[in-house]
Structures are given as structure tokens and as C-alpha cells.
C-alpha positions as CSV (number, residue, x, y, z in Angstrom):
1,M,162.2,55.7,39.1
2,F,163.1,55.7,35.5
3,K,166.7,55.5,34.3
4,R,167.9,57.6,31.5
5,L,167.7,55.7,28.2
6,I,170.8,55.7,26.0
7,S,169.7,53.9,22.9
8,L,169.8,53.8,20.3
9,M,169.7,54.7,19.0
10,L,170.8,49.8,12.5
11,I,176.2,31.1,-3.9
12,L,177.5,27.7,-4.2
13,V,179.4,25.8,-1.6
14,L,183.1,25.4,-2.1
15,S,183.0,21.7,-1.3
16,I,180.8,19.2,0.4
17,S,183.0,19.1,3.4
18,M,182.5,22.8,4.1
19,V,178.8,22.7,4.6
20,A,178.3,23.4,8.3
21,C,181.8,22.1,9.1
22,G,184.2,24.2,7.1
23,D,187.5,22.8,6.1
24,G,187.1,19.6,8.0
25,E,189.7,20.2,10.7
26,S,188.9,18.1,13.7
27,E,189.6,18.2,17.5
28,D,189.9,15.0,19.6
29,T,188.4,15.4,23.0
30,S,190.2,12.2,23.9
31,S,188.3,11.3,27.1
32,E,186.5,7.9,27.4
33,G,183.3,7.9,25.4
34,S,184.1,11.2,23.7
35,T,183.9,11.7,19.9
36,E,185.9,13.6,17.5
37,V,184.5,17.1,17.0
38,E,184.3,18.5,13.3
39,L,185.4,22.1,13.4
40,A,184.0,24.7,10.9
41,Q,186.1,26.9,8.7
42,G,187.7,29.7,10.7
43,I,188.4,27.6,13.8
44,T,191.7,26.5,15.0
45,E,192.9,25.2,18.3
46,D,193.5,28.8,19.6
47,S,191.5,31.1,17.3
48,I,188.1,32.0,15.9
49,K,188.1,34.0,12.8
50,I,184.9,36.0,12.1
51,G,183.9,38.8,9.8
52,T,181.7,42.0,9.8
53,V,180.6,44.3,7.1
54,A,179.8,47.9,7.9
55,V,180.2,51.4,6.3
56,Q,183.5,53.0,7.4
57,S,184.1,55.6,4.7
58,G,181.9,58.2,3.2
59,A,178.9,60.3,4.5
60,L,177.5,57.4,6.8
61,S,180.9,56.6,8.4
62,F,179.7,58.4,11.5
63,I,177.5,55.3,12.1
64,G,179.8,52.5,11.0
65,A,183.0,53.7,12.7
66,P,181.7,53.7,16.3
67,Y,179.6,50.6,15.6
68,V,182.6,48.5,14.5
69,A,184.8,50.1,17.3
70,G,182.2,49.0,20.0
71,M,182.3,45.4,18.6
72,E,186.0,45.3,18.2
73,S,186.6,46.7,21.8
74,Y,184.4,43.9,23.2
75,F,186.4,41.2,21.4
76,K,189.7,42.8,22.5
77,T,188.4,42.7,26.1
78,I,187.5,39.0,25.7
79,N,190.9,38.2,24.1
80,E,192.7,39.9,27.0
81,D,190.9,37.6,29.4
82,G,192.2,34.5,27.5
83,G,189.5,34.4,24.8
84,V,186.6,31.9,24.7
85,N,187.5,28.4,25.8
86,G,191.1,29.2,25.1
87,R,190.4,30.6,21.6
88,K,191.0,34.2,20.7
89,I,188.7,36.0,18.3
90,E,190.1,37.5,15.1
91,L,187.8,40.1,13.4
92,I,188.0,40.7,9.6
93,K,186.4,44.0,8.7
94,K,185.0,44.9,5.3
95,D,183.7,48.3,4.3
96,D,180.7,48.3,1.9
97,E,180.3,52.1,1.9
98,F,176.6,51.3,2.6
99,K,176.1,50.1,-0.9
100,P,174.2,46.8,-1.4
101,D,176.4,45.5,-4.3
102,K,179.6,46.2,-2.3
103,S,178.0,44.5,0.7
104,V,177.3,41.3,-1.3
105,Q,180.9,41.3,-2.5
106,A,182.2,41.8,1.0
107,V,180.0,38.9,2.4
108,E,181.2,36.6,-0.5
109,S,184.9,37.5,0.3
110,L,184.4,36.7,4.0
111,I,182.8,33.3,3.4
112,F,184.9,32.0,0.4
113,D,188.2,34.0,0.6
114,E,188.7,34.6,4.3
115,E,186.8,31.5,5.3
116,V,185.4,33.0,8.5
117,F,183.4,31.0,11.0
118,A,180.6,33.5,11.1
119,I,179.3,36.8,10.0
120,V,178.8,39.2,13.0
121,G,177.1,42.5,13.2
122,H,176.4,43.1,9.4
123,L,175.3,46.8,9.4
124,G,172.6,48.3,7.2
125,T,169.3,47.0,5.8
126,P,170.1,47.4,2.2
127,G,173.2,45.3,2.3
128,V,171.9,42.8,4.8
129,V,168.8,42.1,2.7
130,A,170.9,42.0,-0.6
131,S,173.2,39.3,0.8
132,Q,170.5,37.4,2.7
133,E,170.1,34.6,0.2
134,I,173.9,33.9,0.0
135,V,174.2,33.5,3.8
136,K,171.0,31.4,3.9
137,E,172.3,29.1,1.2
138,E,175.7,28.6,2.7
139,G,174.3,28.0,6.2
140,I,177.0,30.2,7.9
141,P,175.9,31.6,11.3
142,S,175.0,35.3,11.0
143,V,174.7,37.0,14.4
144,Y,173.3,40.4,15.0
145,F,172.3,42.8,12.1
146,G,172.3,46.6,12.2
147,S,168.9,46.4,10.7
148,G,165.3,46.0,11.7
149,A,164.1,44.2,8.5
150,V,161.3,41.8,9.3
151,S,162.5,39.3,6.7
152,L,165.5,38.5,9.0
153,T,163.1,36.9,11.4
154,K,162.1,34.3,8.8
155,A,165.4,34.0,7.0
156,G,166.5,30.6,8.5
157,E,168.0,28.8,11.5
158,N,171.4,30.3,10.8
159,F,170.2,33.9,11.2
160,F,170.2,35.4,14.8
161,P,168.7,39.0,14.7
162,V,168.8,41.0,17.9
163,Q,167.4,44.5,17.3
164,P,163.6,44.7,17.3
165,N,162.3,44.4,13.7
166,Y,160.3,47.4,12.3
167,L,157.1,45.5,11.9
168,Y,157.0,44.6,15.6
169,E,158.2,48.0,16.6
170,G,155.3,49.5,14.6
171,K,152.8,47.3,16.5
172,L,154.3,48.4,19.8
173,M,154.1,52.0,18.8
174,S,150.4,51.6,18.4
175,K,150.2,50.4,22.0
176,F,152.1,53.4,23.3
177,A,150.0,55.7,21.1
178,V,146.8,54.4,22.6
179,E,147.8,53.8,26.3
180,E,150.5,56.4,26.9
181,F,149.6,59.3,24.5
182,D,145.9,58.6,24.4
183,A,146.0,60.1,20.9
184,K,142.7,60.4,19.1
185,N,143.9,61.9,15.8
186,I,147.0,60.0,14.6
187,V,148.9,60.6,11.4
188,I,151.6,58.3,10.3
189,M,154.2,59.8,8.1
190,Y,156.4,57.0,6.6
191,Q,159.5,56.7,4.4
192,N,158.3,54.7,1.3
193,D,160.8,51.9,1.5
194,D,161.2,48.6,3.4
195,V,161.8,50.4,6.7
196,G,158.8,52.7,6.5
197,N,156.5,50.2,5.0
198,D,157.2,47.6,7.7
199,G,156.6,50.3,10.3
200,L,153.4,51.4,8.7
201,D,152.1,47.7,8.5
202,G,153.0,47.0,12.0
203,F,151.3,50.2,13.4
204,K,148.1,49.4,11.5
205,D,148.1,45.8,12.6
206,G,148.6,46.9,16.1
207,L,145.7,49.3,16.1
208,K,143.5,46.6,14.6
209,E,144.4,44.1,17.2
210,L,143.6,46.8,20.0
211,G,140.4,47.6,18.3
212,E,141.5,51.2,17.8
213,D,141.6,51.6,14.0
214,S,139.6,54.8,14.0
215,R,142.3,56.7,15.7
216,L,144.5,56.6,12.5
217,K,143.3,59.5,10.4
218,A,145.9,59.5,7.6
219,E,148.9,57.8,6.0
220,V,151.3,60.1,4.4
221,A,154.3,58.8,2.4
222,F,157.6,60.6,1.6
223,G,160.7,59.5,-0.3
224,G,164.0,58.7,1.3
225,A,165.8,61.0,-1.2
226,D,163.3,63.9,-0.7
227,T,164.5,67.3,0.4
228,D,161.3,69.3,0.4
229,F,158.7,67.9,2.7
230,T,156.1,70.8,2.4
231,V,153.4,68.8,0.7
232,P,153.3,65.8,3.0
233,I,153.5,68.0,6.1
234,Q,150.6,70.0,4.9
235,K,148.6,66.8,4.3
236,A,149.3,65.8,7.9
237,K,148.5,69.3,9.2
238,E,145.0,69.1,7.6
239,Q,144.1,66.2,10.0
240,E,144.8,68.4,13.1
241,P,146.7,65.5,14.6
242,D,147.5,65.2,18.3
243,L,150.3,62.6,17.5
244,I,152.4,62.0,14.5
245,I,154.2,58.6,14.0
246,L,157.3,59.5,12.0
247,Y,158.7,56.4,10.5
248,G,161.8,57.3,8.6
249,L,165.6,57.3,9.2
250,S,167.9,60.2,10.1
251,T,167.9,62.6,7.2
252,G,164.2,62.3,6.2
253,T,163.1,62.5,9.8
254,A,165.2,65.6,10.4
255,G,163.8,67.2,7.2
256,I,160.2,66.5,8.4
257,L,160.9,68.1,11.8
258,K,162.4,71.1,10.1
259,G,159.3,71.4,7.8
260,M,157.1,71.2,10.8
261,E,159.0,74.0,12.5
262,N,158.6,76.2,9.3
263,L,154.8,75.5,9.1
264,G,154.1,76.1,12.8
265,M,153.6,72.6,13.9
266,T,155.9,72.8,16.9
267,D,153.3,71.7,19.5
268,V,152.4,68.4,18.1
269,D,153.8,65.2,19.8
270,T,155.8,63.0,17.4
271,L,157.1,59.4,18.0
272,T,159.8,57.9,15.8
273,T,161.8,54.7,15.5
274,Y,164.6,53.6,17.7
275,S,167.0,54.0,14.7
276,N,166.9,57.8,15.5
277,A,167.5,57.4,19.2
278,D,171.1,58.8,19.1
279,A,172.8,62.0,19.9
280,S,174.2,62.3,16.3
281,F,170.6,62.4,15.0
282,L,169.8,65.2,17.5
283,A,172.8,67.1,16.3
284,V,171.5,67.0,12.8
285,A,167.8,67.6,13.6
286,A,167.8,70.2,16.5
287,P,169.3,73.3,14.6
288,G,166.5,73.2,12.0
289,A,163.8,72.4,14.5
290,P,164.6,73.9,17.9
291,N,161.0,73.9,19.0
292,A,159.5,71.0,17.2
293,I,162.2,68.7,18.5
294,N,161.1,69.3,22.2
295,N,158.1,67.2,21.3
296,L,159.9,64.5,19.7
297,H,159.8,61.0,21.3
298,V,161.7,57.9,20.3
299,M,161.5,54.2,20.8
300,G,164.4,52.4,22.6
301,W,165.4,48.9,23.4
302,L,168.5,49.3,25.6
303,E,168.2,50.3,29.3
304,V,171.7,51.4,30.3
305,T,173.0,52.4,33.7
306,E,176.3,53.9,34.5
307,E,177.3,50.5,36.1
308,S,176.3,48.3,33.0
309,L,178.0,50.8,30.6
310,Q,181.3,50.9,32.5
311,P,183.0,47.8,30.8
312,L,182.3,49.4,27.4
313,N,183.5,52.9,28.5
314,D,186.7,51.3,29.9
315,A,187.3,49.2,26.8
316,M,186.7,52.1,24.4
317,A,189.0,54.4,26.5
318,K,191.8,51.8,26.1
319,H,191.4,50.8,22.6
320,F,189.6,53.6,20.7
321,P,189.9,56.7,22.8
322,D,189.1,59.0,20.0
323,T,185.9,57.3,18.9
324,P,182.6,58.6,20.3
325,I,180.5,56.4,22.6
326,N,177.0,56.5,21.5
327,A,174.1,54.2,20.4
328,Y,176.1,52.9,17.5
329,T,179.0,51.9,19.8
330,M,176.6,50.2,22.1
331,A,175.0,48.3,19.3
332,G,178.4,47.0,18.2
333,W,179.1,46.0,21.8
334,V,175.8,44.1,21.9
335,A,176.6,42.3,18.6
336,G,179.9,41.1,20.3
337,E,178.1,40.0,23.5
338,T,175.5,38.0,21.6
339,F,178.0,36.1,19.4
340,V,180.3,35.3,22.4
341,A,177.3,34.1,24.5
342,G,176.7,31.5,21.8
343,L,180.3,30.6,21.7
344,E,180.4,30.0,25.4
345,K,177.3,27.8,25.3
346,A,178.6,25.8,22.3
347,G,181.9,24.9,24.0
348,D,184.1,22.9,21.6
349,K,181.2,22.0,19.4
350,L,182.2,24.5,16.9
351,S,180.7,23.2,13.7
352,W,178.1,25.6,12.2
353,D,175.4,23.1,13.3
354,G,176.9,23.0,16.8
355,Y,176.9,26.7,17.1
356,I,173.3,27.0,15.8
357,E,172.2,24.3,18.2
358,A,173.8,26.2,21.1
359,M,172.1,29.5,20.0
360,N,168.8,27.8,19.8
361,G,168.9,27.3,23.6
362,L,170.3,30.7,24.4
363,N,168.7,33.0,27.0
364,Y,171.1,35.8,27.6
365,T,170.4,38.4,30.2
366,D,173.9,39.7,31.3
367,G,174.3,42.3,28.6
368,L,173.1,45.7,27.7
369,A,169.8,44.4,26.3
370,A,167.4,43.1,28.9
371,E,167.1,39.7,27.3
372,I,168.3,38.0,24.1
373,S,166.9,34.5,23.5
374,Y,166.3,32.1,20.7
375,S,164.6,28.7,20.2
376,E,164.2,26.5,17.2
377,G,162.2,28.4,14.6
378,V,161.9,31.6,16.7
379,R,164.0,34.6,15.6
380,E,162.1,37.7,16.9
381,G,165.0,39.5,18.5
382,V,164.3,42.0,21.3
383,T,160.7,42.5,22.1
384,Q,160.7,44.8,25.1
385,M,160.9,48.6,24.3
386,S,160.2,51.9,26.0
387,V,159.6,55.5,25.0
388,S,162.0,58.4,25.7
389,K,161.4,62.1,25.2
390,V,163.9,64.7,23.9
391,S,164.8,67.2,26.5
392,E,167.3,70.1,26.7
393,S,169.9,70.4,29.4
394,D,172.5,73.3,29.4
395,G,172.1,73.7,25.7
396,T,172.4,70.0,25.0
397,Y,169.6,67.8,23.8
398,I,169.3,64.4,25.4
399,F,166.8,61.5,25.6
400,E,164.9,60.9,28.9
401,Q,163.0,57.7,29.4
402,M,159.3,58.4,30.1
403,T,157.8,54.9,30.1
404,D,158.4,51.5,31.4
405,F,159.6,48.7,29.0
406,M,156.7,47.0,27.4
407,E,155.9,44.4,24.7
408,F,153.0,43.9,22.5
409,K,150.8,41.0,23.6
């Protein structure tokens, strides 16, 4: 019996001594045969200072505010239980307004001014990608990104992505398109940016590996800033599709659905990325496409039960009672879970190298994601996903899981 899916629904070193070991503070384990442990910047006997970057003001604050609240509520819960190995977590928050240049400035400030131990939960593909080289060069651990950029899977040993990357998700979409939808005439409509292009490439690669290339009838691009989608929708309609892969983020996807509604394409199945698997997206999309949205399906990577969600609900009620609990809140919570799982495994070996070594042996299955694991050179993130369908209940649109979790093999 399927459970309801709530998903989600995104420089030079200061000194030689700071590379992988921060300010050189040490901790003496003092037992026979033990060695002195070099601690990284941001680590003291009783605290661990970390930083995050996320939009918390402006039009997209509805994403960043619950995301950061979810992460912070997890750390507050950990601290109330005594912290991790006696150390409490201090979270420094930076608002980049979802602007890449401000995201770079925020990351630089966290590393060099605040001297944090790690970057945790950096939100947003544009900012994450823009600051990627700084993080790589410094070697600071960077855990969980609100992004599905495939470049993060190859960025380096200090990067620990969790969310499925868009290239892989695209491949898995092809498997669902063939095996679950049995679609014969597929059109992929994609946002012409890193997100959409990764999804497009993955979908085409997946069909090729499955030997089903002929099912894809057209590739139709649209711009992320477009407001009129008439032309691309007409191009898609000409193919008489039985499935549209809709690879774009919130605003563009909502615009496409509204255009499909206006052009009478309300009975065509659509499948979109997990980035749109949130109630806030439905609130934007449903008014303009009340019929088309009933055939909308979304990918998802979190399988959540009432029991597994209870700690988050309790923490949010206590610390952020006025903040909504949604896919973004859950994503922030998972960012916290992942980082702390590495801390617990590292113990007192809290140099950057020590933490990275611990994460390279991580296989974490106790959180909201089914499994998060890393090994040396492997940074794929979550690989098991399912498909959910939009349904209406008492005037409210929700996501109902319709498939098992699968991975592309």
C-alpha cells in the first residue's frame, strides 16, 4: 500500500595552517597511545560553528525561509539533547537574495570572516555553482545543496550532495515514461538553462540506454524569464503527445500548464521535476490550470510517514510555530540530519580531512531520505525516486504517490 509522498518538493587560503585544519587549535585525547587531534576552524571544546546561504528576503523567500527554519530547528533539537559529542552547533545564516554574486560574497564571508567549520545547506543552483570553485579550492566541507546541478557530483571530495541531480533524474524519468506511462509519443519541454539542459540530456540518455529513442518526438525549449508560452506549447501540441516531460522550475512550469489549459491540452499527462513537488507550487499553478493540473505528475525522493515526520513537526511547533511545514522545511531538516550524521561518525577527529574521511564511509538510513551514502570518489546523492500524481481533496490539491521507489540501472 503506497504512502502519501510529501516531497519535495532546491580564493586563497588565509594561512598554511588553515588548510583542512583551521586555526590549529588542538585537543589532547590524553589516553595511552592516543595522539593530539588537530581541530579545524570553527571547532572549540564545546561548539561547532557552521554557515548556510539561502534566500530569506524578496520574491523567493517563501522557499528559503522554511528551508532555513527546518535546518535550524533540527540543530536546536540536537543542542537541546547536549549537542554532538558534547559540542553544540552554532549556525551562521547569510541571505544571498538568490543572486549569484551575493552568494559568492556570503560564502567568502563565512569561510574567511566567520571562519566556519563547514557550509551546510547552501540553497539555489545559481549561487552554489558560482561559489563552487572557492569551496573546492579551500577544501572546506560543504554538505547538502538546495540544487540538483550535476557538476556537484564531480566537484571534489569535500562536496556532499544529497538531492538527486537533474541529469540522473532525467534518466529515471525516461524509465517511468516507458515502464509506468507506456508513452509512445513523448515531448520534452525544457527550460533553456542548466536545470533544463541537464534534465533533457538525462532523459535522452535514459531512452537511449533503454533502446527506446523513437518514443521521443520533439524537444521544445522555453526561457526561464518567458511569460508567453503559446509558441512552444503549439509546437508540442502538433506532435499529439501522450506524455509531456516538463523540465522547468516553478514559474515557468506554472506558465506552461496555464498555456496548456488555454489551448485545450488538459487531458495530456505531464511529468515534472521534484523541484516542483511542493504545495506552494500547486498554489501558484492550480488557479490558472484547474483542469491541466489534474494530469500533472511529479518526481519525488522523500517517502514520509506521520511517524517519521513527527520530530520535525514537534521541533517546528516549538521553535518556528509561524513557519509552514512543507517540502522546503523537510529539505532543510535533511541537510541538518546529513551533516550531523557525519559529525557523529567523525567523533573528535574534526579536522576537515577527518570529517571528509568519516563522510566517505557514511551510510545513513535513519532520516527522511531512504538512504544517504558516500564513498571515496562517489558523490551521487539520492538515487531512489518515485512518481506522485496531483489530486484534489475538498478543494485542496495534494500529491499522491502512484509508484514504488525505483532507480535507474
